[in-house]
ZAVOLO-719880 format. One record per residue (C-alpha): residue number from 1; residue in one letter; x, y, z. Coordinates in steps of 0.05 Angstrom, whole numbers, plus 32768, in hexadecimal, padded with zeros to 4 digits. Each point is the difference from the previous one (the first is absolute). Layout:
% ZAVOLO-719880
{resi NUM | resn A | xx X | yy Y | zz Z}
...
% end
This chain:
% ZAVOLO-719880
{resi 1 | resn M | xx 811D | yy 819B | zz 7E99}
{resi 2 | resn L | xx 7FF2 | yy 7FB5 | zz 8005}
{resi 3 | resn A | xx 804B | yy 7FF1 | zz 7FFC}
{resi 4 | resn T | xx 8014 | yy 8033 | zz 8034}
{resi 5 | resn T | xx 7FCB | yy 7FEB | zz 8033}
{resi 6 | resn G | xx 8011 | yy 7FB7 | zz 7FFF}
{resi 7 | resn W | xx 7FCC | yy 7FE3 | zz 7FD0}
{resi 8 | resn T | xx 8031 | yy 7FCC | zz 7FE6}
{resi 9 | resn S | xx 7FEB | yy 7FC2 | zz 7FDA}
{resi 10 | resn V | xx 7FED | yy 7FC2 | zz 8025}
{resi 11 | resn Y | xx 8023 | yy 7FDA | zz 7FC8}
{resi 12 | resn R | xx 803F | yy 8029 | zz 7FF8}
{resi 13 | resn P | xx 800A | yy 802A | zz 8040}
{resi 14 | resn E | xx 8038 | yy 8033 | zz 7FFB}
{resi 15 | resn G | xx 8039 | yy 7FE9 | zz 802C}
{resi 16 | resn G | xx 7FD3 | yy 7FCC | zz 801E}
{resi 17 | resn V | xx 7FD9 | yy 8034 | zz 8027}
{resi 18 | resn S | xx 7FB6 | yy 7FF2 | zz 8007}
{resi 19 | resn P | xx 7FCB | yy 8037 | zz 7FF9}
{resi 20 | resn R | xx 7FF2 | yy 7FFD | zz 804A}
{resi 21 | resn E | xx 804A | yy 8005 | zz 8013}
{resi 22 | resn A | xx 800A | yy 803C | zz 7FD2}
{resi 23 | resn A | xx 7FC2 | yy 8022 | zz 801D}
{resi 24 | resn L | xx 8019 | yy 7FF4 | zz 8047}
{resi 25 | resn A | xx 8044 | yy 801E | zz 7FEE}
{resi 26 | resn S | xx 7FDF | yy 803E | zz 7FE2}
{resi 27 | resn W | xx 7FD3 | yy 8007 | zz 803E}
{resi 28 | resn A | xx 803C | yy 7FFB | zz 8030}
{resi 29 | resn Q | xx 8024 | yy 803A | zz 7FDD}
{resi 30 | resn A | xx 7FC3 | yy 802C | zz 7FF5}
{resi 31 | resn R | xx 7FE9 | yy 803C | zz 8028}
{resi 32 | resn F | xx 7FB9 | yy 801D | zz 8001}
{resi 33 | resn G | xx 7FF3 | yy 8048 | zz 8013}
{resi 34 | resn G | xx 8047 | yy 8004 | zz 801A}
{resi 35 | resn R | xx 7FF5 | yy 7FC4 | zz 802E}
{resi 36 | resn A | xx 801D | yy 7FBA | zz 7FFE}
{resi 37 | resn L | xx 7FCD | yy 7FCA | zz 7FF2}
{resi 38 | resn P | xx 7FF4 | yy 7FCA | zz 8035}
{resi 39 | resn A | xx 8026 | yy 7FBF | zz 7FF4}
{resi 40 | resn A | xx 7FD7 | yy 7FCF | zz 7FD6}
{resi 41 | resn D | xx 8006 | yy 7FCE | zz 8039}
{resi 42 | resn A | xx 7FF0 | yy 8032 | zz 8037}
{resi 43 | resn P | xx 7FCA | yy 7FED | zz 8033}
{resi 44 | resn A | xx 7FBA | yy 800C | zz 7FE6}
{resi 45 | resn R | xx 7FF3 | yy 8034 | zz 8036}
{resi 46 | resn T | xx 803D | yy 8028 | zz 7FE9}
{resi 47 | resn V | xx 7FE7 | yy 7FFF | zz 7FB8}
{resi 48 | resn A | xx 7FBA | yy 8012 | zz 8016}
{resi 49 | resn R | xx 801A | yy 803E | zz 8026}
{resi 50 | resn F | xx 8026 | yy 8017 | zz 7FC2}
{resi 51 | resn F | xx 7FC3 | yy 7FFA | zz 7FD3}
{resi 52 | resn A | xx 7FD4 | yy 8022 | zz 8034}
{resi 53 | resn S | xx 802D | yy 803D | zz 7FF8}
{resi 54 | resn L | xx 7FF1 | yy 8004 | zz 7FB5}
{resi 55 | resn D | xx 7FC2 | yy 801C | zz 7FDE}
{resi 56 | resn G | xx 7FDA | yy 7FDC | zz 7FCA}
{resi 57 | resn A | xx 8026 | yy 8020 | zz 7FC6}
{resi 58 | resn Q | xx 8043 | yy 7FEE | zz 801F}
{resi 59 | resn R | xx 7FEB | yy 7FB8 | zz 800B}
{resi 60 | resn A | xx 7FEA | yy 7FFC | zz 7FB7}
{resi 61 | resn R | xx 8043 | yy 801C | zz 7FE8}
{resi 62 | resn L | xx 8027 | yy 7FCF | zz 802A}
{resi 63 | resn A | xx 7FD7 | yy 7FC6 | zz 7FE6}
{resi 64 | resn E | xx 800D | yy 8015 | zz 7FB9}
{resi 65 | resn A | xx 804B | yy 800A | zz 800B}
{resi 66 | resn H | xx 800A | yy 7FBD | zz 8025}
{resi 67 | resn P | xx 7FC7 | yy 7FD1 | zz 7FEF}
{resi 68 | resn L | xx 8024 | yy 7FBF | zz 800D}
{resi 69 | resn V | xx 8013 | yy 8016 | zz 8046}
{resi 70 | resn V | xx 7FC2 | yy 8026 | zz 8016}
{resi 71 | resn G | xx 7FD3 | yy 7FCA | zz 7FE4}
{resi 72 | resn S | xx 801A | yy 7FCC | zz 8031}
{resi 73 | resn L | xx 8016 | yy 802E | zz 8039}
{resi 74 | resn D | xx 7FE4 | yy 7FE7 | zz 8043}
{resi 75 | resn G | xx 7FE3 | yy 803B | zz 8025}
{resi 76 | resn A | xx 7FF0 | yy 802A | zz 7FC3}
{resi 77 | resn P | xx 7FB6 | yy 8011 | zz 7FF8}
{resi 78 | resn V | xx 7FDC | yy 7FCC | zz 7FD7}
{resi 79 | resn T | xx 7FE6 | yy 8035 | zz 7FD0}
{resi 80 | resn A | xx 8048 | yy 8015 | zz 7FF1}
{resi 81 | resn R | xx 8013 | yy 7FB7 | zz 7FF6}
{resi 82 | resn Y | xx 7FC5 | yy 7FF5 | zz 7FD0}
{resi 83 | resn R | xx 8015 | yy 803D | zz 7FD8}
{resi 84 | resn A | xx 8049 | yy 7FEC | zz 7FFE}
{resi 85 | resn N | xx 7FF1 | yy 7FB9 | zz 7FEA}
{resi 86 | resn R | xx 7FD2 | yy 8018 | zz 7FC9}
{resi 87 | resn I | xx 803A | yy 802A | zz 7FE5}
{resi 88 | resn G | xx 8031 | yy 7FC8 | zz 8009}
{resi 89 | resn L | xx 7FD4 | yy 7FCE | zz 7FDC}
{resi 90 | resn Q | xx 7FF4 | yy 802F | zz 7FC6}
{resi 91 | resn R | xx 804B | yy 800A | zz 7FF8}
{resi 92 | resn A | xx 800E | yy 7FB6 | zz 8006}
{resi 93 | resn A | xx 7FCB | yy 7FF0 | zz 7FCC}
{resi 94 | resn R | xx 8021 | yy 8030 | zz 7FCF}
{resi 95 | resn L | xx 8043 | yy 7FE0 | zz 800B}
{resi 96 | resn E | xx 7FE3 | yy 7FBA | zz 7FF5}
{resi 97 | resn E | xx 7FE0 | yy 8019 | zz 7FC0}
{resi 98 | resn A | xx 8044 | yy 8016 | zz 7FE8}
{resi 99 | resn H | xx 801C | yy 7FBB | zz 800F}
{resi 100 | resn R | xx 7FC6 | yy 7FE1 | zz 7FDB}
{resi 101 | resn G | xx 8018 | yy 801E | zz 7FC0}
{resi 102 | resn D | xx 804B | yy 7FF5 | zz 800C}
{resi 103 | resn V | xx 8016 | yy 7FCD | zz 7FCC}
{resi 104 | resn S | xx 8042 | yy 7FF5 | zz 8024}
{resi 105 | resn L | xx 7FDB | yy 7FDC | zz 8037}
{resi 106 | resn A | xx 7FEE | yy 7FB7 | zz 7FFE}
{resi 107 | resn P | xx 7FB8 | yy 7FF2 | zz 7FE9}
{resi 108 | resn A | xx 7FEF | yy 7FE4 | zz 8045}
{resi 109 | resn D | xx 8018 | yy 8040 | zz 8021}
{resi 110 | resn R | xx 7FD8 | yy 802B | zz 7FD0}
{resi 111 | resn A | xx 7FC2 | yy 7FD7 | zz 800E}
{resi 112 | resn T | xx 800B | yy 8008 | zz 804B}
{resi 113 | resn A | xx 8009 | yy 804B | zz 7FF6}
{resi 114 | resn A | xx 7FBD | yy 8003 | zz 7FDC}
{resi 115 | resn R | xx 7FDD | yy 7FDB | zz 8039}
{resi 116 | resn R | xx 8021 | yy 802D | zz 8034}
{resi 117 | resn A | xx 7FEC | yy 803F | zz 7FDB}
{resi 118 | resn H | xx 7FB8 | yy 7FE8 | zz 7FFD}
{resi 119 | resn R | xx 8000 | yy 7FEF | zz 804A}
{resi 120 | resn F | xx 8020 | yy 8042 | zz 8016}
{resi 121 | resn E | xx 7FCF | yy 8028 | zz 7FD6}
{resi 122 | resn S | xx 7FC6 | yy 7FDB | zz 8021}
{resi 123 | resn L | xx 801C | yy 800C | zz 8046}
{resi 124 | resn A | xx 800A | yy 804A | zz 7FF0}
{resi 125 | resn E | xx 7FB6 | yy 800D | zz 7FF3}
{resi 126 | resn P | xx 7FE6 | yy 803A | zz 802B}
{resi 127 | resn R | xx 7FCD | yy 7FD6 | zz 8025}
{resi 128 | resn R | xx 8035 | yy 7FD2 | zz 801D}
{resi 129 | resn Q | xx 8023 | yy 800A | zz 8044}
{resi 130 | resn I | xx 8046 | yy 7FE3 | zz 7FF9}
{resi 131 | resn L | xx 8023 | yy 8000 | zz 8043}
{resi 132 | resn T | xx 8042 | yy 7FE1 | zz 7FE8}
{resi 133 | resn F | xx 8023 | yy 7FFB | zz 7FBE}
{resi 134 | resn D | xx 8046 | yy 7FEA | zz 7FEE}
{resi 135 | resn P | xx 800D | yy 7FE9 | zz 7FB8}
{resi 136 | resn T | xx 8042 | yy 7FDD | zz 8012}
{resi 137 | resn G | xx 8003 | yy 7FB8 | zz 7FEA}
{resi 138 | resn G | xx 7FBB | yy 7FE1 | zz 7FFF}
{resi 139 | resn G | xx 7FE4 | yy 803D | zz 8023}
{resi 140 | resn L | xx 7FE0 | yy 800E | zz 8044}
{resi 141 | resn V | xx 7FB9 | yy 801D | zz 8005}
{resi 142 | resn A | xx 7FCB | yy 800C | zz 8035}
{resi 143 | resn E | xx 7FBA | yy 801C | zz 7FF4}
{resi 144 | resn V | xx 7FCC | yy 801A | zz 8031}
{resi 145 | resn F | xx 7FB5 | yy 7FF5 | zz 7FFC}
{resi 146 | resn G | xx 7FD9 | yy 802F | zz 802C}
{resi 147 | resn D | xx 8014 | yy 803E | zz 8028}
{resi 148 | resn L | xx 8041 | yy 7FED | zz 8024}
{resi 149 | resn D | xx 8002 | yy 8040 | zz 8028}
{resi 150 | resn A | xx 7FBA | yy 7FF8 | zz 801C}
{resi 151 | resn A | xx 8001 | yy 7FB4 | zz 8009}
{resi 152 | resn R | xx 7FF9 | yy 7FE3 | zz 8046}
{resi 153 | resn R | xx 8010 | yy 7FBA | zz 7FE8}
{resi 154 | resn V | xx 8032 | yy 7FF0 | zz 7FC8}
{resi 155 | resn S | xx 8007 | yy 7FBD | zz 7FDE}
{resi 156 | resn V | xx 8041 | yy 7FEE | zz 7FDB}
{resi 157 | resn I | xx 8003 | yy 7FC9 | zz 7FCC}
{resi 158 | resn V | xx 8044 | yy 7FDD | zz 8002}
{resi 159 | resn P | xx 8006 | yy 7FD4 | zz 7FC1}
{resi 160 | resn G | xx 802D | yy 7FC5 | zz 7FF0}
{resi 161 | resn V | xx 802C | yy 7FE8 | zz 7FC7}
{resi 162 | resn D | xx 8002 | yy 801D | zz 7FBA}
{resi 163 | resn T | xx 7FEB | yy 8045 | zz 8017}
{resi 164 | resn D | xx 801E | yy 803E | zz 7FE0}
{resi 165 | resn A | xx 7FE9 | yy 803E | zz 7FDA}
{resi 166 | resn L | xx 7FE9 | yy 7FD7 | zz 7FC4}
{resi 167 | resn T | xx 7FD7 | yy 7FCF | zz 8029}
{resi 168 | resn F | xx 7FE6 | yy 8034 | zz 8031}
{resi 169 | resn E | xx 7FBE | yy 7FFE | zz 7FDB}
{resi 170 | resn R | xx 7FE3 | yy 7FD1 | zz 7FCC}
{resi 171 | resn T | xx 7FC5 | yy 8003 | zz 7FD0}
{resi 172 | resn E | xx 7FF8 | yy 7FB5 | zz 7FFF}
{resi 173 | resn R | xx 7FFF | yy 7FDD | zz 8043}
{resi 174 | resn R | xx 7FFA | yy 8045 | zz 801F}
{resi 175 | resn L | xx 7FF7 | yy 7FE8 | zz 8047}
{resi 176 | resn T | xx 8043 | yy 7FDC | zz 8001}
{resi 177 | resn A | xx 8026 | yy 8042 | zz 7FFC}
{resi 178 | resn P | xx 8009 | yy 8033 | zz 8039}
{resi 179 | resn V | xx 7FD4 | yy 8035 | zz 7FE1}
{resi 180 | resn G | xx 7FC7 | yy 7FD0 | zz 7FF5}
{resi 181 | resn M | xx 8008 | yy 7FE4 | zz 8046}
{resi 182 | resn A | xx 7FFF | yy 8045 | zz 801F}
{resi 183 | resn E | xx 7FC4 | yy 8018 | zz 7FD8}
{resi 184 | resn S | xx 7FDA | yy 7FC2 | zz 8012}
{resi 185 | resn L | xx 8010 | yy 8007 | zz 804A}
{resi 186 | resn Y | xx 7FF0 | yy 804A | zz 8001}
{resi 187 | resn G | xx 7FBC | yy 7FF2 | zz 7FE0}
{resi 188 | resn A | xx 7FF2 | yy 7FC8 | zz 8032}
{resi 189 | resn E | xx 8014 | yy 802D | zz 803B}
{resi 190 | resn R | xx 7FD1 | yy 8037 | zz 7FE8}
{resi 191 | resn A | xx 7FC8 | yy 7FCD | zz 7FFB}
{resi 192 | resn T | xx 800F | yy 7FE3 | zz 8045}
{resi 193 | resn A | xx 8004 | yy 8043 | zz 8024}
{resi 194 | resn P | xx 7FE7 | yy 8039 | zz 7FD3}
{resi 195 | resn T | xx 800D | yy 8037 | zz 8033}
{resi 196 | resn S | xx 8045 | yy 7FE7 | zz 8015}
{resi 197 | resn R | xx 803A | yy 802B | zz 7FE8}
{resi 198 | resn T | xx 802F | yy 7FCE | zz 7FE0}
{resi 199 | resn A | xx 8036 | yy 7FFF | zz 7FCB}
{resi 200 | resn V | xx 8023 | yy 7FC7 | zz 7FDD}
{resi 201 | resn I | xx 8047 | yy 8000 | zz 7FE5}
{resi 202 | resn A | xx 8016 | yy 7FD2 | zz 7FC7}
{resi 203 | resn W | xx 8049 | yy 7FF9 | zz 8014}
{resi 204 | resn A | xx 8034 | yy 7FE5 | zz 7FCF}
{resi 205 | resn G | xx 8036 | yy 8025 | zz 8026}
{resi 206 | resn Y | xx 8034 | yy 7FC9 | zz 8004}
{resi 207 | resn T | xx 8026 | yy 7FD5 | zz 7FCE}
{resi 208 | resn A | xx 7FDB | yy 7FBE | zz 7FFF}
{resi 209 | resn P | xx 801B | yy 7FBD | zz 7FE9}
{resi 210 | resn T | xx 7FF6 | yy 7FEC | zz 7FB8}
{resi 211 | resn G | xx 7FDD | yy 7FBD | zz 7FFB}
{resi 212 | resn V | xx 8000 | yy 7FC7 | zz 8033}
{resi 213 | resn G | xx 804B | yy 7FF7 | zz 8002}
{resi 214 | resn M | xx 8039 | yy 8007 | zz 8031}
{resi 215 | resn D | xx 7FF0 | yy 8049 | zz 8011}
{resi 216 | resn A | xx 7FB9 | yy 7FED | zz 8011}
{resi 217 | resn A | xx 8019 | yy 7FC7 | zz 802D}
{resi 218 | resn T | xx 802B | yy 802E | zz 802B}
{resi 219 | resn G | xx 7FF4 | yy 803E | zz 8029}
{resi 220 | resn R | xx 8037 | yy 8029 | zz 7FDF}
{resi 221 | resn M | xx 7FD2 | yy 802D | zz 7FD8}
{resi 222 | resn A | xx 7FCE | yy 8003 | zz 8039}
{resi 223 | resn V | xx 8033 | yy 8022 | zz 802D}
{resi 224 | resn D | xx 8004 | yy 803D | zz 7FD2}
{resi 225 | resn G | xx 7FB5 | yy 7FFE | zz 7FF6}
{resi 226 | resn A | xx 7FF4 | yy 7FFE | zz 804B}
{resi 227 | resn A | xx 802B | yy 803E | zz 800B}
{resi 228 | resn R | xx 7FD8 | yy 8025 | zz 7FCB}
{resi 229 | resn L | xx 7FBE | yy 7FE9 | zz 801D}
{resi 230 | resn R | xx 8013 | yy 8018 | zz 8045}
{resi 231 | resn A | xx 8013 | yy 8044 | zz 7FE3}
{resi 232 | resn L | xx 7FBD | yy 8005 | zz 7FDD}
{resi 233 | resn A | xx 7FD9 | yy 7FEF | zz 803F}
{resi 234 | resn D | xx 8028 | yy 8032 | zz 8029}
{resi 235 | resn A | xx 7FF6 | yy 8039 | zz 7FCF}
{resi 236 | resn L | xx 7FB6 | yy 7FFB | zz 7FF0}
{resi 237 | resn P | xx 7FDE | yy 8043 | zz 8011}
{resi 238 | resn G | xx 7FD4 | yy 800B | zz 803E}
{resi 239 | resn R | xx 7FF1 | yy 7FCD | zz 8035}
{resi 240 | resn S | xx 7FDD | yy 7FCB | zz 7FD7}
{resi 241 | resn S | xx 8005 | yy 7FB7 | zz 8014}
{resi 242 | resn V | xx 801E | yy 7FD2 | zz 7FCB}
{resi 243 | resn A | xx 7FEE | yy 7FBA | zz 7FEA}
{resi 244 | resn L | xx 802F | yy 7FD8 | zz 7FD2}
{resi 245 | resn F | xx 7FE3 | yy 7FCF | zz 7FCE}
{resi 246 | resn C | xx 803A | yy 7FD4 | zz 7FEA}
{resi 247 | resn H | xx 7FF9 | yy 7FCF | zz 7FC6}
{resi 248 | resn S | xx 802F | yy 7FC6 | zz 7FF1}
{resi 249 | resn Y | xx 8049 | yy 8018 | zz 8005}
{resi 250 | resn G | xx 7FE4 | yy 8041 | zz 801A}
{resi 251 | resn S | xx 7FF2 | yy 7FDB | zz 8041}
{resi 252 | resn V | xx 804A | yy 7FF1 | zz 8006}
{resi 253 | resn V | xx 800D | yy 804B | zz 7FFB}
{resi 254 | resn C | xx 7FCC | yy 800D | zz 8035}
{resi 255 | resn G | xx 801D | yy 7FCA | zz 802D}
{resi 256 | resn V | xx 8046 | yy 801C | zz 7FFC}
{resi 257 | resn A | xx 7FE6 | yy 8047 | zz 800D}
{resi 258 | resn A | xx 7FD2 | yy 7FED | zz 8039}
{resi 259 | resn D | xx 802E | yy 800A | zz 803C}
{resi 260 | resn E | xx 8011 | yy 8048 | zz 7FED}
{resi 261 | resn L | xx 7FBE | yy 8019 | zz 7FE6}
{resi 262 | resn P | xx 7FE4 | yy 803D | zz 8023}
{resi 263 | resn A | xx 7FC8 | yy 7FF6 | zz 8032}
{resi 264 | resn R | xx 7FCE | yy 801F | zz 7FCF}
{resi 265 | resn V | xx 8003 | yy 7FBE | zz 7FD9}
{resi 266 | resn T | xx 7FC8 | yy 7FDC | zz 8024}
{resi 267 | resn D | xx 7FF3 | yy 7FC7 | zz 7FD0}
{resi 268 | resn I | xx 8028 | yy 7FD2 | zz 7FD2}
{resi 269 | resn A | xx 7FD6 | yy 7FD3 | zz 7FD4}
{resi 270 | resn V | xx 8023 | yy 7FCC | zz 7FD3}
{resi 271 | resn A | xx 7FE2 | yy 7FD8 | zz 7FC7}
{resi 272 | resn G | xx 8020 | yy 7FC7 | zz 7FD9}
{resi 273 | resn S | xx 803E | yy 8005 | zz 802C}
{resi 274 | resn P | xx 803E | yy 7FD5 | zz 7FF7}
{resi 275 | resn G | xx 8013 | yy 8015 | zz 8047}
{resi 276 | resn M | xx 8013 | yy 803E | zz 8027}
{resi 277 | resn R | xx 8046 | yy 7FEA | zz 8014}
{resi 278 | resn A | xx 7FE7 | yy 7FEF | zz 8045}
{resi 279 | resn D | xx 7FE8 | yy 7FC2 | zz 8024}
{resi 280 | resn T | xx 7FC8 | yy 8022 | zz 8027}
{resi 281 | resn V | xx 7FDC | yy 8043 | zz 8004}
{resi 282 | resn G | xx 8028 | yy 800E | zz 803F}
{resi 283 | resn D | xx 8041 | yy 7FFA | zz 7FD9}
{resi 284 | resn L | xx 7FEA | yy 8039 | zz 7FD3}
{resi 285 | resn G | xx 8009 | yy 8030 | zz 803A}
{resi 286 | resn T | xx 7FC5 | yy 802C | zz 7FEF}
{resi 287 | resn S | xx 7FC6 | yy 801B | zz 8028}
{resi 288 | resn A | xx 7FD4 | yy 7FFF | zz 7FC1}
{resi 289 | resn R | xx 7FC9 | yy 7FCD | zz 7FF7}
{resi 290 | resn V | xx 8017 | yy 7FCB | zz 7FCF}
{resi 291 | resn W | xx 7FCB | yy 7FE2 | zz 7FD1}
{resi 292 | resn S | xx 800B | yy 7FCA | zz 7FCC}
{resi 293 | resn M | xx 7FD8 | yy 7FDC | zz 7FCA}
{resi 294 | resn R | xx 800A | yy 7FCF | zz 7FC8}
{resi 295 | resn D | xx 7FD1 | yy 7FE6 | zz 7FCB}
{resi 296 | resn S | xx 7FF8 | yy 7FB5 | zz 7FFF}
{resi 297 | resn G | xx 8019 | yy 7FFD | zz 7FB8}
{resi 298 | resn D | xx 803C | yy 802E | zz 800A}
{resi 299 | resn W | xx 803F | yy 7FDD | zz 7FE7}
{resi 300 | resn I | xx 802A | yy 8023 | zz 8035}
{resi 301 | resn A | xx 7FE7 | yy 7FCB | zz 8031}
{resi 302 | resn D | xx 802F | yy 7FCF | zz 7FDE}
{resi 303 | resn V | xx 803E | yy 802B | zz 800C}
{resi 304 | resn P | xx 8027 | yy 7FE5 | zz 803C}
{resi 305 | resn H | xx 7FF5 | yy 802E | zz 803A}
{resi 306 | resn L | xx 8044 | yy 7FFE | zz 8020}
{resi 307 | resn E | xx 8041 | yy 8027 | zz 8002}
{resi 308 | resn F | xx 8044 | yy 7FE0 | zz 7FFA}
{resi 309 | resn G | xx 8042 | yy 8020 | zz 7FED}
{resi 310 | resn G | xx 7FDD | yy 803F | zz 7FEA}
{resi 311 | resn L | xx 7FD0 | yy 7FDC | zz 7FD2}
{resi 312 | resn G | xx 7FB5 | yy 8000 | zz 800E}
{resi 313 | resn H | xx 7FD7 | yy 802F | zz 802A}
{resi 314 | resn G | xx 7FED | yy 7FDA | zz 803F}
{resi 315 | resn A | xx 7FBF | yy 7FE6 | zz 801C}
{resi 316 | resn D | xx 7FBD | yy 8001 | zz 7FDC}
{resi 317 | resn P | xx 7FD8 | yy 803E | zz 8017}
{resi 318 | resn V | xx 7FBE | yy 7FDA | zz 7FFB}
{resi 319 | resn A | xx 8019 | yy 7FC6 | zz 802B}
{resi 320 | resn P | xx 7FE1 | yy 7FFE | zz 8046}
{resi 321 | resn G | xx 8044 | yy 8002 | zz 8022}
{resi 322 | resn F | xx 8013 | yy 8041 | zz 7FDF}
{resi 323 | resn G | xx 7FCD | yy 8027 | zz 8027}
{resi 324 | resn A | xx 7FE2 | yy 802E | zz 7FCC}
{resi 325 | resn R | xx 7FB6 | yy 8010 | zz 7FFB}
{resi 326 | resn V | xx 7FED | yy 7FD3 | zz 7FC6}
{resi 327 | resn L | xx 7FCA | yy 801C | zz 7FD2}
{resi 328 | resn S | xx 7FD4 | yy 7FE1 | zz 7FCB}
{resi 329 | resn A | xx 8017 | yy 800A | zz 7FB8}
{resi 330 | resn A | xx 7FC3 | yy 7FDD | zz 7FE2}
{resi 331 | resn G | xx 7FF8 | yy 800F | zz 7FB6}
{resi 332 | resn A | xx 8047 | yy 8019 | zz 7FF5}
{resi 333 | resn K | xx 8010 | yy 7FC9 | zz 7FCE}
{resi 334 | resn S | xx 804A | yy 7FF1 | zz 8004}
{resi 335 | resn H | xx 803B | yy 802E | zz 800C}
{resi 336 | resn T | xx 7FEB | yy 8041 | zz 7FDE}
{resi 337 | resn G | xx 7FB7 | yy 8007 | zz 8010}
{resi 338 | resn Y | xx 8001 | yy 801E | zz 8046}
{resi 339 | resn F | xx 7FE8 | yy 8045 | zz 7FE9}
{resi 340 | resn E | xx 7FC7 | yy 7FE8 | zz 7FD4}
{resi 341 | resn P | xx 7FBC | yy 8020 | zz 8011}
{resi 342 | resn G | xx 7FD0 | yy 7FCF | zz 8020}
{resi 343 | resn T | xx 8036 | yy 7FD8 | zz 8023}
{resi 344 | resn A | xx 8005 | yy 7FF7 | zz 804B}
{resi 345 | resn S | xx 8049 | yy 8015 | zz 7FFB}
{resi 346 | resn L | xx 7FF0 | yy 8045 | zz 7FE5}
{resi 347 | resn D | xx 7FC6 | yy 8008 | zz 8030}
{resi 348 | resn N | xx 802D | yy 7FEF | zz 803B}
{resi 349 | resn F | xx 8037 | yy 802F | zz 7FE7}
{resi 350 | resn A | xx 7FCD | yy 8039 | zz 7FFC}
{resi 351 | resn K | xx 7FE9 | yy 7FF3 | zz 8047}
{resi 352 | resn I | xx 8047 | yy 8002 | zz 801A}
{resi 353 | resn G | xx 800E | yy 803F | zz 7FD8}
{resi 354 | resn T | xx 7FC4 | yy 8024 | zz 801E}
{resi 355 | resn G | xx 8006 | yy 7FE4 | zz 8046}
{resi 356 | resn E | xx 7FC2 | yy 7FD4 | zz 7FFC}
{resi 357 | resn F | xx 8025 | yy 7FC7 | zz 8022}
{resi 358 | resn G | xx 7FC4 | yy 7FE2 | zz 8022}
{resi 359 | resn S | xx 7FDF | yy 7FEC | zz 7FBE}
{resi 360 | resn T | xx 803C | yy 7FDD | zz 7FE0}
{resi 361 | resn V | xx 7FF4 | yy 7FB8 | zz 7FEA}
{resi 362 | resn C | xx 802F | yy 7FCD | zz 801D}
{resi 363 | resn A | xx 801B | yy 7FC5 | zz 7FD8}
{resi 364 | resn T | xx 7FE7 | yy 7FD1 | zz 8036}
{resi 365 | resn G | xx 7FB8 | yy 8018 | zz 7FFB}
{resi 366 | resn D | xx 7FFF | yy 8016 | zz 804A}
{resi 367 | resn D | xx 8017 | yy 803F | zz 8022}
{resi 368 | resn T | xx 8048 | yy 7FEA | zz 800E}
{resi 369 | resn C | xx 8021 | yy 8035 | zz 7FD5}
{resi 370 | resn R | xx 7FD4 | yy 8038 | zz 801E}
{resi 371 | resn R | xx 800C | yy 7FF2 | zz 8049}
{resi 372 | resn G | xx 8019 | yy 803D | zz 8026}
{resi 373 | resn V | xx 7FF1 | yy 8033 | zz 7FC9}
{resi 374 | resn S | xx 7FC5 | yy 802D | zz 7FF2}
{resi 375 | resn R | xx 7FF1 | yy 803F | zz 7FDA}
{resi 376 | resn A | xx 7FF1 | yy 8025 | zz 8040}
{resi 377 | resn D | xx 8044 | yy 7FF7 | zz 8022}
{resi 378 | resn G | xx 802C | yy 7FF5 | zz 7FC3}
{resi 379 | resn S | xx 802D | yy 7FD3 | zz 8029}
% end
């Protein structure tokens, strides 16, 4: 069954076809209850109408038959996506276990297979709400904390370099990985506004650069990431407002995405940013509030904030001339500490995520970053 449904090896794909590509091909040819399935890239509203015509048992059967498609299908009910991704992760873990014992593979590949099997098994635990899963390459993953259907405000963590399925969560240095960041922010939001209906998404839904090399110095990978981020924001259920929390290279992704984000994205907050590929907030072309912060010991301050010949990411988002609302990051301790409990950075993030704008703490110690916003009007 694994072979016929596209669960080909990440190390030795049959005919060069990735698991995701094989799953999409199977989906395009399939029929369900005598009906054609909506295109995998159909508008979210079209997909939503199709799923609304199915009962619970039918949705479950479709998720089991096509987990790699349903699990990342914009417009599908989140419960169906969670179910599909749990199935997909379990199957992917079994495949990686098989690679782990395959003596024809190089030792390094067998070790990677063991790590991937462990990660996929962890992500497949029943308590987890996996919104996106694609095992191709390094892997794409997104996880939800809270009730996404009921949330009135949704926060999305957009991480930077060296992010993939293996680094999606960490035991050591937990708060430097998307899962740890999201858990920390969700806890802080609950403490800030206990009655507020919020959800947080740890989003490793784009292929990030590896290391601080040429890919990290250009916007090439941010372009694909931006398209995927826009699709995520468009397809979230209900009428929740959305705040993006963009760390390091993730702020490049957010900057590239900014001019085409839906109006529901009301806030973009960047931390440790190398630039947003813009000279000013106005150049971003967004109606969202733009917030920025940087710890005094963050090495990113030494990266030249310019763009020339495609290299570099433009002006410094914490510079006065950029025009962002500059927040305090006191206590963050360098480039990876912005989500540490007890820091001004996490506290400020939680206030943005819950709409408590009037109590944010500005980097300047005055009310400059808060001018013109309040909890009451949400403007």
